N, C-alpha and C positions, 0 to 999 in steps of 0.2 A: 506491499498501500503504501502509494504516495505522501506527504503530513505535506502540507506547501505552506507556508506561510505568506499572506496575501495583503498590500497595502496598497490604503490610496496617497498618503502621503497629510494625513488627517493633521485638522490645523483647530487648536486647542482654545477655544474663547478666553478672548479679554490675552492668548499667548503668541510670542512672532512669530511669524513663515521665517524665521531662522531658526527656530528652536520645534514648527516640528520638524523642516527638513531635521534634525539631531536629533529627537526622537528616531524616527526613520531608521536610518544608521542606525542608532544602538537600538534599534529590538535588531534588527537586520544582520549585525556583528554578536550576538546575542542567537539570535539563528542558527547561525551558522556555528556560534558553541555549543551547541545541545546539540544540535544530528539532524540540524530538519530539512526535509529531503531540499524546500524548494521551494522559492522568493519569487514573487507574481505581484508588478503592477495592472493599476486600472488609470486609463486613460478620460482624464476630465477634464470641463474646461466655462471658465464661465463661471465659474461658483466655488470662489473663494473664499468664503464659510461654512463649505465644507469640504473641499481638497484643493489641490495647489498639484495639478499632474498633470498638467498640459502635454509633459512628452514621455511614454515612458520605457519608450530609446532611452532619453538621452539620461536618464538616474537608471537602468537598465545595465548603463555603460559605466557610472560612479560602483554600481553595486558590483560590478565588475572588479574591478582595483582591490574595491579593499575583501575578496572572498574568493577561495582557496577550492571551496569545495561543493558550496548548494553548486544550481540548477538555479536558470532566472530567466525567469516566464512574465510577457507581455497575456494580461486580462481584463480590454485586451486591446493593442491598436488599431482606431476606431476608421478602415477601410477609406469608407465614402470622400474623409479625409480630408486625405493624404495622396497624394501624385508612387502611384504602386513602385518606379523604377529607382525612383527617391528608397522607398521601403525596400525592397527590396535585396539594393548597396548597403541602405544603413544595416538590415537582419545582415548579412554578410560581415559588416565588420565588427557586427557583435560577434557572430557566433565565431570571430579572431581572436576577438581580448579580451573573450568570455573563455580563449582555449576550446572550446567545442565544449557550454555546457548554456547554450543557451534556445529557449524556445516562443516561438514566434506563434501566441492566439494572436484573431483572430478576430474580427464583424463591424455590426454597423452600426449599432449599438438604440435602444425604443429609443433616448434620452433628442428630445426635438432642439431643446433649448441650445446644444452644438448645433446645429444644422445649419441653420437658427442664422449665430455668430458668425458660420462661415461663405454666408447669404446662399446656403445648398438646398431646395429641397427638397425633400425629406420623402416623398411623398417616393424622390430618384436617387433611393439609400439601398434601397433592393438590386438595380441594374446596376447601379458605381461598384457595391460589395465584389459580386459573381465578376463585374466587369477588369477591377482592383487584383483579385485570389485568379486570374484567366492567366495577366497580366507575369505575376509574380512566379507564379511555377513554370511561364516560360524563361522564364531569367535566371531560375535557377538550373532548368533545365533544359540548357541552351545554352552553343555557344557565343550567337550572335543570330540573333534574333530579330522581326517587327513585328509589329501587332496596329490592327488599324480599329477601333472602336467608335463609338460612340461620342468616346468620352475624351478615348488619348489616342493618342494615334503615334507612336516609334519607328522609326526604319533603322535597319544593324545598328546595333545600338551593344553593346559588351558589359555586363555583367564584373564587375570584380571591386574586393577583390573575392579569391572563391574563399569556400565558409570550411571549416575544418569539418566539421560533420557531413559526408559524403549519402547522399547529394547535395542535402541541404540537410538546414536547419529544418526537426518539427515542427509540422503545419497546423496548429489546433483549433479550431472555431466552435467560438462561443454564439448558440441557440438557441432563442425560448419558443423554435414554434418547431412544436410536435410533429406537424405536417413534413419538416426537410427531415429529421436524424435521421434518419431509411437511406438517403439521399446521403448523406456522409462517408452513412455506411461506406459502400458501392465505392465511393471512392479510397477509400480506402485516408480518411482523415479525423484522427484523434477530436474526442469533444469537450469543448470547455461548457459543465454549464451552471447557473443560478438555481438555487435551492429556492423554488415557491409555493413547495406541498409537493404531492410522489404522481405529479400526474407524470411525468417523464417515465413511468416505469413500464407500460410498453411500449413505449418506445425506444425501449431502450433494447427491453426487449430481441425486438424488430431489426436497428441497428445490429445490435450483434449476427445474428440471422445473416443482411447484407452484405458484411465483411466476410466474412466465413465465406457465401455464396459467389463473391467475387475476386475467390482465389487470392486476398490481402493477406501474406507474412505478416507471423505472431498473433497477437491477442488484440482485440480492438483492444483502447484509451478514450475515460472517461473522463472529469473531473467534474465534483458538483461542490462551486464557491455556495458558502454556512456562515453568518451568524456563528460564533465560538468562544464559551469561557469559562474556560477549566478556574474552576472556583477551592479553596480547603475543605469547607465542608459544602452539603448542596445547597447551604439555605443562603451561605456564602456568591457563592453564584448565583443563583437567584437575581439579591437585590447590586451587588454590585455591580456590574454589567448595565440597571435599570436603567439610572436616567439617561446612559448616552445611545439606552438605544432608545425611549423618549421621545430623547434632546431628535435623534432622528427619525421618526415623524412628523416631530414640532414641525422639523423642516421640510417637508416634504409638503406638510400640509401647505404650510405660506407657497412654496414656490409652484403645487400648484394652482396652486387658488392664481395666480397671480397670475399661472399663463392661460387661464381660462379655461386645463382638464379638470373638469369635475369629476371623471368619474376618478383620477390616482385620488383626487386630494380627499372625497371618501374613503375609498383604501385605507392612505395612511388614518384619518381619521380611526378607525373605525378597532386599524389597528394600536392606536394609540389605546383609543377606551379597552381595548383587550389589550391588555399588553401579555397577559399567562398563559391564557389562549396560543397565541404569536410565539412565545416560547418556546411551551412545550409541540409546537409540531410546522413551527420552525427555522425552527434554531437550534444551537446543542453545546445548552449550559449547563451547566450540573461540576460536581462532584468526578475523583479519577476514573468512580468506581461505570458513573451514571454516564458519562464518558465514554469510556469504553462498550459498552449498552449501546450505545446512541450512534454515534459511527458504526459498531459493529453491525448496525441492520441495514446502515443505509447500502453494504459491501455484503452484505446478505440479503437484503429484498432485491435491493434493484441490482447488482451486478459493478458498486460503481468501483476502480481500478483506484481513488484517491481525491484530496479532497482538498481545497482550498485554504486553508481555513483564520478568517478575518476575526482574531481576536479583539479589539478594537471595533466591533462595531459603535456608531452616532460617534468617535472623533476620541470623545469626553473623558475616557478613562484612563485615572493615575498613569503618569507609568508605571511606577514601581507595583502596580498593583496588571499591568499589561507582559509584564515582565517574570513575575511572578507566573500571570496564566501561565504563558507559554515555559516554563519549565515545570510546574507541575502537569499542564500535556507531553511535553515528551519522557521524560525520570517515570511516570508514574501513567501515562496514557501510552502510546509509538510501542512499546515493546509488548503492549496483548499484540499490536497485527507488525509486527517483523519474525 
């Protein structure tokens, strides 16, 4: 099982951006020292009250220089917002800098605010994502290539440097659309999933079936992102991250309300008012023993092969508690899965 630490470079209320980066790097250093398998970064734009991570590729490069063992992943780069040829070049460069430890997670995001800021219609996000992914695969798999698409055109271009991992760094695809998951299995692409309930149990079965039928080597891989917190006791695990979790729901209520997205604003309000229900059904908060049971359930029932654990959901948990949660995770939970 892959135990990944996920960060959005959260900004605590009343703290500086410099402190947010310092805290994130301290968390990464401890994750490396304690034996976590990987670290993953989320691309965010125009939301400084929540995150200051507009370029996960740049952050990954900094992390590559301060780590030696952990794999370094993007979860994800929002492909429609970037030039795909440059993304391919930077992915190869990062694979060299990290000495072959890079995982290239890609997606299109469901946050329209990103697209509005870059003046790109969200209605084009699917078509732009598909075209960008095609171009990146062409760039990775050909010495010289040309491409003529709806949004991008390239003629006789060469991507350099060559990556350490051959034929290219692993490409992980994030999706929230159940109907698209089997097609990714057919293409042999590993999955990144955001846990929002048990909806992907059946699609994952279809994904694994499509992978095998297509004749892809190895086992299909699926990592699930989930808010997580390990406390010294069950009660502390429920109480210590509560205010940070509620802070995130309040922020989403305001953000979606201002954007006129009544459906998402109502969902965030419901989550805020039903913390215990949400914690039990959509999060992994618990004592070490409870966490072993909870994560084991994901592994056994859904067939996921690893986790992207957001140990500071909402971004407001005190640093010393985040680090202690990570210590409990690595010392008392991870050994049950290794």
